[in-house]
C-alpha positions in Angstrom: -23.6 29.8 -25.6 -25.6 30.4 -22.5 -24.7 26.9 -21.2 -21.0 27.5 -21.8 -21.2 30.8 -19.9 -23.0 29.4 -17.0 -20.7 26.5 -16.8 -17.7 28.8 -16.9 -19.3 30.9 -14.1 -20.1 27.9 -12.0 -16.4 26.6 -12.5 -15.1 30.1 -11.4 -17.2 30.1 -8.3 -16.4 26.6 -7.4 -12.6 27.0 -7.9 -12.7 30.3 -5.9 -14.6 28.5 -3.0 -12.1 25.6 -2.9 -9.2 28.1 -3.1 -10.7 30.0 -0.1 -11.2 26.8 1.9 -7.6 25.8 1.1 -6.1 29.2 2.1 -8.1 29.5 5.3 -7.5 26.0 6.5 -3.8 25.8 5.5 -3.2 29.1 7.4 -4.9 27.8 10.5 -3.1 24.5 10.4 0.4 26.3 9.9 -0.3 28.8 12.6 -1.4 26.1 15.0 1.7 24.0 14.2 3.8 27.1 15.1 2.1 27.6 18.4 3.8 26.4 21.7 1.4 23.4 21.9 2.5 21.7 18.6 5.9 23.4 17.9 7.9 20.4 18.9 6.0 17.9 16.8 8.0 16.0 14.2 5.0 15.7 11.7 3.2 18.3 9.7 -0.4 18.2 8.4 -1.6 19.8 5.1 -4.8 19.7 3.2 -3.0 20.6 0.1 -3.1 17.1 -1.6 -6.7 16.4 -0.4 -8.2 19.6 -1.8 -6.1 19.5 -5.0 -7.1 15.9 -5.6 -10.8 16.9 -5.3 -10.4 19.8 -7.7 -8.5 17.6 -10.2 -11.4 15.2 -10.2 -13.9 18.1 -10.6 -12.1 20.3 -13.2 -8.9 18.5 -14.3 -5.8 20.7 -14.6 -7.5 23.8 -13.0 -6.5 22.1 -9.8 -3.0 23.2 -10.5 -4.1 26.7 -9.2 -4.9 25.1 -5.9 -1.6 23.1 -5.8 0.4 26.3 -6.4 -1.8 28.3 -3.9 -1.1 25.7 -1.2 2.6 26.1 -1.7 2.2 30.0 -1.7 0.1 30.0 1.6 2.5 27.6 3.3 5.5 29.8 2.4 3.7 33.1 3.4 2.3 31.7 6.6 5.6 30.0 7.7 7.9 32.7 6.5 11.5 31.9 5.6 13.7 32.3 2.7 12.8 33.2 -0.9 14.1 29.8 -2.1 11.2 28.1 -0.1 8.6 29.6 -2.6 9.8 27.7 -5.8 10.3 24.5 -3.8 6.7 24.4 -2.5 4.9 26.2 -5.4 6.7 24.5 -8.3 7.0 21.3 -6.3 3.3 21.1 -5.6 2.7 21.6 -9.4 4.3 18.2 -10.1 1.0 16.8 -9.0 -0.4 17.9 -12.3 0.9 14.6 -13.6 -2.0 12.9 -11.8 -4.5 14.6 -14.2 -3.6 12.5 -17.4 -3.3 9.4 -15.2 -6.9 9.8 -13.9 -8.1 10.7 -17.4 -6.4 7.6 -18.8 -8.0 5.3 -16.2 -11.3 7.2 -16.6 -12.7 9.6 -14.1 -16.0 7.7 -13.6 -14.0 4.5 -13.1 -11.8 6.1 -10.5 -14.8 7.6 -8.8 -16.8 4.3 -8.7 -14.0 2.1 -7.6 -13.6 0.9 -4.2 -10.0 1.8 -3.9 -8.7 3.6 -7.1 -9.8 7.0 -5.9 -7.6 6.5 -2.8 -4.7 5.5 -5.1 -5.2 8.6 -7.2 -5.2 10.8 -4.0 -2.1 9.1 -2.8 -0.5 9.8 -6.2 -1.3 13.5 -5.8 0.4 13.5 -2.4 3.5 11.5 -3.6 3.8 13.8 -6.7 3.8 16.8 -4.5 6.4 15.2 -2.3 8.6 14.2 -5.3 8.3 17.7 -6.7 9.4 19.4 -3.5 12.3 17.0 -3.1 13.5 17.6 -6.7 13.1 21.4 -6.3 14.9 21.3 -3.0 17.8 19.4 -4.6 18.0 21.9 -7.4 18.2 24.7 -4.8 21.1 22.8 -3.0 19.4 21.2 -0.1 21.3 18.3 1.5 20.0 14.9 0.5 19.4 14.0 4.2 17.1 17.0 4.6 15.2 16.3 1.4 14.5 12.6 2.3 12.6 13.9 5.4 9.9 15.7 3.3 7.6 12.6 2.9 8.4 11.3 6.3 7.4 14.6 8.1 4.4 15.0 5.9 3.1 11.4 6.1 0.0 12.5 8.2 -1.1 14.6 5.3 -1.4 11.4 3.3 -3.6 9.9 6.0 -5.7 13.1 6.0 -5.9 13.0 2.2 -7.2 9.4 2.2 -9.8 10.0 4.9 -11.1 13.2 3.3 -11.3 11.5 -0.1 -13.2 8.6 1.6 -15.7 11.1 3.0 -16.2 13.3 0.0 -16.7 10.2 -2.4 -19.8 9.4 -0.5 -21.2 12.9 -0.9 -23.3 13.3 -4.0 -21.5 15.3 -6.7 -18.5 16.3 -4.7 -15.8 13.9 -5.9 -17.2 13.9 -9.5 -16.2 15.5 -12.8 -18.4 18.6 -12.7 -19.3 18.6 -16.4 -20.7 15.2 -16.0 -22.3 16.2 -12.8 -24.0 19.2 -14.4 -25.3 17.1 -17.2 -26.6 14.5 -14.8 -28.4 17.2 -12.7 -29.9 18.8 -15.8 -31.0 15.4 -17.1 -32.7 14.7 -13.7 -34.4 18.1 -13.7 -35.7 17.6 -17.2 -37.0 14.1 -16.4 -38.7 15.5 -13.2 -40.3 18.3 -15.4 -41.6 15.8 -17.9 -43.0 13.6 -15.1 -45.0 16.5 -13.6 -46.6 17.5 -16.9 
C-alpha cells in the first residue's frame, strides 16, 4: 500500500512538473512568435509533441493531460475565437492513439531502439496534426487552410526529434517510470546488500 501511495505521489509531482514546463515554455514561444521580430515568420514552433511524447513514455495515457494543456495554453496565449479551443485541445488528444502503438511495440524496445523512439515521437506530432485538421474541418475551415497545419508546424517535428534524441540519453527520463522506479529500488537494495 505504501509503495502504491508513493508511486502515485511521485507520478503526481512528475506530471505537474512536466505540465508546468509545458505551460511556461509554450507561453514564451507563443509570445515571442507574436513579437515584431518573429511575427512575419511562416513557421511556428511548439514543444507540445515533444513533452507529450516524453510523458506518454513515462506514464502512458496520463500524457493526454499535457496534450490537452498544450492546446489550451496555445489558445489562451494566442487569443482568438472560441472554436480554436476544441480544434487545438481535442485535436491534440488524437495523439493518445500513440499510447497503444507504443505499448504494442513494447516501451523498452522503443526506448532501446536506435530509431523507433524517433518514429514514436513523429507519430505523436503527426497525430496531433491530423487531429487539428479533422477538428478544423468539422468546424468548417476551408481545406486549403487545414492543409497548412502540418506545413507551418513542421519545425515542431524537428524540435520533437532533437529533444527526444537528447532525453533518450539521460538516465530515466525517457523510460517507463514504473520500470524506472523498480530499477532504482533494485539497485539501492543491491548496493545495501553489498555494504553489509
